[in-house]
N, CA and C of each residue as an Amber inpcrd file, in Angstrom:
protein
   156
 122.0600000 104.7990000 114.0780000 121.5520000 105.2030000 112.7840000
 121.4060000 106.7250000 112.7720000 121.6180000 107.2970000 111.6210000
 121.5570000 108.7490000 111.4830000 120.1440000 109.2750000 111.7240000
 120.0720000 110.4850000 112.2750000 118.7640000 111.1000000 112.5030000
 118.1260000 111.5130000 111.1780000 118.9400000 111.9890000 110.2310000
 118.4440000 112.3840000 108.9100000 118.7070000 111.2380000 107.9320000
 117.6400000 110.5540000 107.5450000 117.7720000 109.3900000 106.6720000
 117.4150000 109.7660000 105.2460000 118.0260000 109.0820000 104.3010000
 117.6970000 109.3080000 102.9020000 116.3370000 108.6730000 102.6040000
 115.6830000 109.1410000 101.5700000 114.3420000 108.6610000 101.2240000
 114.3170000 107.1660000 100.8940000 115.2680000 106.6450000 100.0940000
 115.2270000 105.1980000  99.8210000 115.3610000 104.3540000 101.0930000
 116.1930000 104.7980000 102.0130000 116.3640000 104.0550000 103.2620000
 115.0820000 104.0990000 104.0900000 114.4030000 105.2510000 104.1040000
 113.1360000 105.3710000 104.8250000 112.0990000 104.4040000 104.2650000
 112.0470000 104.3000000 102.9370000 111.0910000 103.4080000 102.2800000
 111.3760000 101.9520000 102.6630000 112.6650000 101.5780000 102.6740000
 113.0310000 100.2160000 103.0570000 112.6910000  99.9420000 104.5190000
 112.9070000 100.9280000 105.3830000 112.5700000 100.7660000 106.7970000
 111.0640000 100.6330000 106.9870000 110.2820000 101.4050000 106.2290000
 108.8280000 101.3070000 106.3190000 108.3380000  99.9300000 105.8950000
 108.9740000  99.3630000 104.8630000 108.5900000  98.0190000 104.4160000
 108.8700000  97.0010000 105.5090000 110.0120000  97.1400000 106.1810000
 110.3540000  96.2180000 107.2630000 109.3880000  96.3480000 108.4300000
 108.9240000  97.5670000 108.7130000 107.9410000  97.7830000 109.7810000
 106.6370000  97.0690000 109.4420000 106.1970000  97.1710000 108.1810000
 104.9570000  96.5110000 107.7580000 105.0940000  94.9880000 107.8010000
 106.2610000  94.4770000 107.4090000 106.4820000  93.0360000 107.4040000
 106.5030000  92.4700000 108.8200000 106.8350000  93.3010000 109.7930000
 107.0250000  92.8240000 111.1670000 105.7170000  92.6960000 111.9380000
 104.5910000  92.9060000 111.3030000 103.3130000  92.8490000 112.0140000
 102.8700000  91.3960000 112.1900000 102.0490000  91.1290000 113.2320000
 101.5560000  89.7680000 113.4240000 100.4840000  89.4030000 112.3900000
 100.1470000  88.1250000 112.3410000  99.1100000  87.6470000 111.4270000
  97.7590000  88.1400000 111.9430000  96.9010000  88.7160000 111.0840000
  95.5890000  89.1900000 111.5350000  94.7200000  88.0490000 112.0710000
  93.8540000  88.3880000 113.0210000  93.0030000  87.3760000 113.6710000
  92.0770000  86.7050000 112.6600000  91.5830000  87.4660000 111.6710000
  90.6440000  86.8730000 110.7180000  91.3230000  85.8490000 109.8140000
  92.6290000  85.9890000 109.5920000  93.3790000  84.9840000 108.8120000
  93.4820000  83.6880000 109.6270000  93.7430000  83.8270000 110.9230000
  93.8360000  82.6600000 111.8020000  92.5010000  81.9160000 111.8170000
  91.4000000  82.6610000 111.8760000  90.0680000  82.0440000 111.8790000
  89.7900000  81.3820000 110.5420000  90.1390000  82.0730000 109.4470000
  89.8380000  81.5530000 108.1050000  90.6040000  80.2670000 107.8160000
  91.8400000  80.1640000 108.3140000  92.6570000  78.9730000 108.0380000
  92.5210000  77.9190000 109.1310000  91.5630000  78.1030000 110.0400000
  91.3110000  77.1580000 111.1430000  92.5840000  76.8930000 111.9390000
  93.2790000  77.9660000 112.2390000  94.4970000  77.9970000 113.0670000
  95.6840000  77.2460000 112.4820000  95.6540000  76.9750000 111.1580000
  96.8400000  76.3850000 110.5250000  97.9300000  77.4400000 110.3790000
  97.5300000  78.6720000 110.0650000  98.4730000  79.7910000 109.9660000
  98.2930000  80.6240000 111.2210000  99.2860000  80.5990000 112.1160000
  99.1660000  81.3370000 113.3690000 100.2950000  82.3440000 113.5620000
 101.4620000  82.0430000 113.0170000 102.6060000  82.9300000 113.2450000
 103.1000000  83.5040000 111.9280000 103.7610000  84.6430000 112.0280000
 104.3570000  85.2890000 110.8650000 105.8100000  84.8260000 110.7710000
 106.1910000  84.1310000 109.6930000 107.5740000  83.6510000 109.5940000
 108.5950000  84.7800000 109.4310000 108.1580000  85.9720000 109.0140000
 109.0690000  87.1010000 108.8420000 109.1310000  87.9990000 110.0770000
 108.5070000  87.5780000 111.1870000 108.5230000  88.3760000 112.4180000
 109.9720000  88.5330000 112.8810000 110.3080000  89.7370000 113.3000000
 111.6970000  90.0490000 113.6390000 111.7250000  90.8650000 114.9200000
 112.6300000  90.4890000 115.8330000 112.7840000  91.2430000 117.0680000
 113.8830000  92.2760000 116.8600000 113.6410000  93.5100000 117.2220000
 114.5310000  94.6170000 116.8570000 115.9310000  94.4740000 117.4160000
 116.0840000  93.8190000 118.5690000 117.4120000  93.7010000 119.1560000
 118.1490000  92.4720000 118.6620000 117.4300000  91.3750000 118.4230000
 118.0680000  90.1100000 118.0660000 118.4840000  90.0440000 116.6010000
 117.6040000  90.4600000 115.6950000 117.8170000  90.2590000 114.2570000
 117.9940000  91.5850000 113.5450000 118.9600000  91.6480000 112.6610000
 119.2160000  92.8540000 111.8980000 118.1710000  93.0170000 110.7970000
 117.7050000  94.2350000 110.5950000 116.7130000  94.4940000 109.5500000
 117.3360000  94.3970000 108.1620000 118.6150000  94.6900000 108.0490000
 119.3290000  94.5510000 106.7810000 118.9440000  95.5840000 105.7480000
 118.7900000  96.8430000 106.1530000 118.4430000  97.8970000 105.1990000
 119.6350000  98.7800000 104.8760000 120.7710000  98.4850000 105.4150000
 121.9540000  99.2770000 105.1000000 122.3810000 100.0520000 106.2550000
């Protein structure tokens, strides 16, 4: 990937970074461990982010 990225691409990459976070502990407690994993979790080497 280029060192100098365009602004729209940076915004899309930032969104993907935010989506890749785990489920907060308080959500797990609130849902009595029914929600434990993030279905949008992505490993950087295995899955493509798809931002262009």
